N, C-alpha and C positions, 0 to 999 in steps of 0.2 A: 914236577910241574909247580909245586907250591913254592919252591925256591925262586923259580922264574917269575912268579907273580910278585913275590916280595921284592926281588931285585928291581923288576920293572917299575913297581910302585915307588920305590925309593928314588930311582932315577927320574921318574916323572915329577916327584916332589921337588927334587933339586932343580929341575927345569922350571917349575912354577916359581920357585924362589928367585932364580935368575931372571925370569920374566918380570917379577915384581920389582926388581932392582934395575930393570931395563938394560940387562947385559945381553946385548944383541950383536951378532946372530948366534952366539954360543948357546943361548937358550934353545934355539931351534934344533941344533944338533943333539943336545942332551935329551930334549923331549922326544925327538925322533927315535932315539935308541929305546926309550921307555915305551913308546907306543908300539914299536916293532916287537918288543918283548911281549906285550899284551896281545898283539896280532898273532904271534906264534902260539901263545897260550890258547887263544880262541880257536885256531886251526887244530891244535892237538886235542882240544876238548870238543871239537865240532859244534861250537857255540856260535850260531850265525849272527845274532845281534852283536856279540863281542867282535867277531870278524868284521862286520859291517862298520861299526863305529871306529875301530882302530885302523881299518883300511882308509876310510875317509880322513881321519886324523893324520895318518902318515902321508897321504897325498897332499893335504893342506900344508903340513910342515915342510915337506919336500919342495913344494912350490915356493914357500917362503925362503927356503935356502937358496934356490935358484934366483929368486928375486934379489936376495942380498948380494949374490955374486955380480949381478948386473949393475948394482949401485955402488960397488967398491970404488970404481974409478970416478964416480960423480962428485 
């Protein structure tokens, strides 16, 4: 589980860098993978606050991805 935490943290950090350079929507995809890793970590650890915050984060990022699909043709 420790490797999952580190890999997820690294992926989230890359997503944050992409966001700071406004590399959209790739940043959403990268951050979604990192958040999903932390969500899995929370589930495995039975850590409810970790599950909660990463579930919310994943839904928000997923909604941003869907939103980006709708604006491709615009």
